[in-house]
N, C-alpha and C positions, 0 to 999 in steps of 0.2 A: 693358725694361718688359714685353715679351711673354713673356720667360722667367718672370718672377715672376707675371704676371697670367693667363697662358694665352691670353686673347684680349682685344682692345680695338678700339674704333673709332678712326678718325683723330682725332676730336674729343677722345676720352679720352686719347690719346697726346699731343696738343698740351697739354692741361691738366697731365698728369703730368710732361712734360719741360720745360714752359715755353717751348716752341718755337712758332712761328707755324703756322697751319694750312697755309699755302703750303709752308713748309719741311718739315712732316710729309708732305705729299702728295708732294713731290719725293723725300724719303728712302724712303718706303714704295714708291714706284714703282720706284726703283733696286733695292730689296731683293726686290721681286716678280720683276723681270726676272732677277735673279741666282738665283732659286729658293730664297731664304732664308726668305721669308714667303709665305703663301698666304691666300686668302680662307677664312674659317672655314666649315665645313660646317654648323655650327649657325646658325640664323637669329638676327639681331640683334633687339633689343627696344627699344621706345620708348613712352613714355606719351603722346606727342603724335601728332596726325594727320599724315599725310604719309609721306615716304620713310623706310623703316627703315634705320638706319645700317649700313653694311657692317662686319663684324668681321674682323679680321686675326689670324692666329696664326703661330707658327713653323711651318716645314715639318715635318710629322710624320715625313718620311723621314730626319730627323736620326738617329733611332734610339730606343732604349729606355733609360729611367732606372729603376734598381732601388733600392727602399728596404727595409731590413731592420731589424727590431727583435728583439733578444735580451732578453726579460724574464726574470724569475727562473724562470718556469715555462712559457714559450711562445716559439716561434720564429715570426715572421710576416714574410712577404715579399710585396711588392707591386711591380708593374711598370706604368709609364706611358710614354706617348710625350711629346714635347716640348711638346705642346699641352695637357698635363695630363689627357688621356684615359686612364682606367685600362684596362689590357690584361687584367689578372688578378691574383689574390692567392691565397696559400696559407698555412695556419697549422697548427701542431702543438703540442699541449700535452705537457709532459714533467715528470718529477720535479725538484724543486729541486736534487737532487744529480747530475743528469745531467752527465757530463763535457763540457767545451767542445769537444773534437774531434767528438763526436756532434752537438752543436748546430750546429756549423759544417757538418758533412756534410749535415744537414737543410736548412740555408739554401742550400747549393750545389745540392742536388737540386731545390729549389724554383725557384731562379734558372734552372737549365738547362731546366726545364719551362715557365717563363713567358716566357722571351725567345725570340721567333720566330727560326728559323734564318736567315731572310732579312734580319733587322733587326740593325744594329750595336748593341752595348751601349755607351752613352755613359759611364756612371759609376755607382758604387754609393755610397749613403749609408747608414750603419748606426748604431744606438745600442745601448748597454748600460746597465744600471743604475749609479748612482753608488756603491752600497754592495755591492761584490763584492770578494772577496779577490783580490789581485794584479791590480787593474784595469788598470794601465798595460801589464802584460805581455799581458793578454787583448786589449786594443785593438790592440797591435802585432802579435800573432799572427794575429788575424782579418784585419786589413788586409793583412798579408803574404800570407796564403793567397788572399784575393780578387785581389790584384794579380798573384800568380804564375799564377793560373788564367785570369784574364780580361784582363790587361794593359790595365786602364783606371784612371782616377783613382778613388781611394777616400777618402771623408771620414767622420769619426765624431764623435759627440757624445753627451752624456747623454740617455737616452731620454725623460726627463721634458721636457727642452727641445725635443726633436724633436716630442713630442706637442703642446706649446704652439705650435710653429712651424706644424704642420699645422692646428690650430684657427684660427690667425691667417690662414692662406692659404686654407682651404677650409671651415672650420667656423664655430663660434659667434662668432669674432672677425674674420671676413673683411671686415666693413664698417666697421671702425674703424682709426685710425692709432696708437693707443696702448692698451696692454693689460697687465694682470697675469694670468698664467696660473699656476694651482697644481694640481699633480697629486697626488691623495690616494690613496695606495696603502700598501704596507708601509713604504715611505719617502715622504717629502714633498719634492718638488722643484718647480721651476717655471721660468718664463721671463718676462722683462720686455721689452716692446716699447715704444719711444718714437720718435715721428716715423717710423713705418713700418719701423724697423730694430731687430733684436734687440740688446740691450745685454748684453754678457758681462762687462764690468767689467775692471779692471786685471789681475786674476789669473784671470779666467775663471770667477769664482764668483758673479756676479750672478744673482739669481733663486732663491737657496737659502733660500726662505721657511721651509722645515722646520727650519732651524737658527737661527732668530730666538729669542733667549732670553726666555722668559716668567717664569722664576723661577730665579735663580742657586742656590737651594737645592733645586730640584726634582729629579726623577728623572734618572739618568744616561742620556744619549743615546748612540747608537752612535758619534757623533763624539767621545765622551769628555767633552763639556761637559755641564752640568746644565740641566735645565729648558727644553730646546728644544721647539718646537712639535711636532716629530715624535715626541718621547718621550711626548706626550699623545695624539696623534691618528693615529699609525701604525696600520695595520689590525690588526696582532697585538695591540697594546695595547687597542684598541677591542674586539676579539673577546673577549679575556680578561676585561675589565671587564664586558662585557655578557652573558657566558656564551653566546656564539654561536660557531659554527664557520665561518661563511661570511657573505658579504654578503647572500645570499638568506635565510639563517636570521635575520640581524639585521633585514632588512626585514619578514619575517613577524612577528617579535616586535613591531616598531613598529606594524605594521598591527593587531595584537591589543592595542595600547596597554599593553604590559607596562611597568611603572614603571622597572625596572632598565635596560632597553634605551633607554627614552625619556630617562632621566637621563644616560646615557653619551653619547648622540648630541647632546643639548642642550649638554652640557659641551664636547664636541669642537667643535660649531658655534660656541659662544661664543669659544673660544680661536682658532679659525681666523679668525673675524670680527675679533677684536682685532688680530691681526697684519696683516690686510688693511686695517683702518681706519688703522693707523699708516702703512702703506705708501702708502695713498691720500692721507693728510694731507700726506705729504712730496712725493709725485710728482704729485698732482693729475691722475691718469689718468681716462679716461672709462669704462673697462670692466674687469670682472673675469670670468674664465672659470674654473670649477672642473671638473677632469677626474679621471680615475682611477676605480678600482672603487668607492670609497666613495660616489660620487655616485649609485650605483644605488639608494640608499635615498631618493633624490628629495627631495621637499619637506620631509621630516622633518629633513634636514640644511640644505637651502637656507634655510629659514625662519629658523633660529636664526643662521646666518651673516649673513643680511641684517640681522636685528635688532641683532646685535652691531656690525656696521659702522655702522649708522645711529646707534647710541648713542655710539660712541667716535671716529668720524671728526671731525677738527677743523673748526670753522666750517662752511662750505658744501661741504666735501670730499665729502660723500655725496649732495649735491643732484644729481640727474640721473645718478648713477652707475648703470651697467647691470651687473647681476650675472646671469650665465647659466651653465647647465650645458653641458659639452662635448657635441659632436654626432657625433663620428667613431667612437666606440666603440673596439674592439680594433685597428682599423687605424691609429689615430692616430700611434703611434710610427714605424711603417714609412712612412706617408705623409710624416712629418716628415723621413725620410731622403731622400725625393725632393725635398722643398722645400729641404733643405740643399744639394743639388747644384744646383738651379735658381738659387739665390741666390749661388752661388759663381762669379763671372765669370772666375776663373782656369781653369775647366774649359771648354775650347773645344767648340763645336758645329760639325760639318761634315758635310753630306750627301754621300753617295757621288758620285763624278764622273759616273757614268752617270745618276744622278737629276738632277744639275745640268743636264746636257745636255738631258734630257727636259723639264725645267721651262723652259729657255731657248727650246726649240723651241715649246712650248705658248704661252709669252708672246708 
């Protein structure tokens, strides 16, 4: 629980694990004496008068977790400790055609700069887009290079899913236990969270909202099907239809109330809302988070998405539905790589023996 949450009081741990307060006190006492958990350096908070509950975290001396996102035009690396504290981040933009060896060299340079020399590297989580040529070979090659250089566990995932996992962990979805996340960029991907757990599906394709068919006779999508949501609302299509070269230019046109831009965004919002309304009708989730560069147009898009969901959701499916914009910006995919590692309990955490001895003496 502390791996996933970062910090928690004993009362919160008791609720989350369904163990008694006495059992939690005994377990956390043993873990503190072993040097595995420590008192949080951040103060606890409480709405009630009286004693502020003590928060516990994993021992930050476990080491550093690194998250990496390789987008189509950017490499982003972030480093945190096991308590979720961000140590640092670095990013570099590049051309779409930049070779993968150069992107990987950038990531390695950033990792070497961000991981302190005295701190062990625990693991690396990284993401790449779903729509790249030779994706399986790219994933295998990047993982092999990281493993050969750092000798640590490496995990990978679609970067849209990682962005959703980050928003669920630390962003717009952190206070809910079910969520639909959709990332609106050149491609359209997403993540489905049910009962606090990501759902990947039988073949690992759950959350591909961009490839929900809206019209079997519609335009050809990059997946070779016709009429997919992505074929209508992918950023390249939106820019072409609106006569804009960037999200900033599109936002400026909307602020000037240009009819062409307004019509294109309204159409995109209606289509996105229709897909989400159908998903909400089936899954009955409480929250939707929209991420990706397209959301930078703000309420111009959100308003039409909300209206479409309210119009098309079945019965009370839209009643109380919370629709939010993502909060983590360009760090979302890399942060999702950290969350991927934290949620993978097959990756062990172990503080150095010297640190364990110091903690035991302090206790």
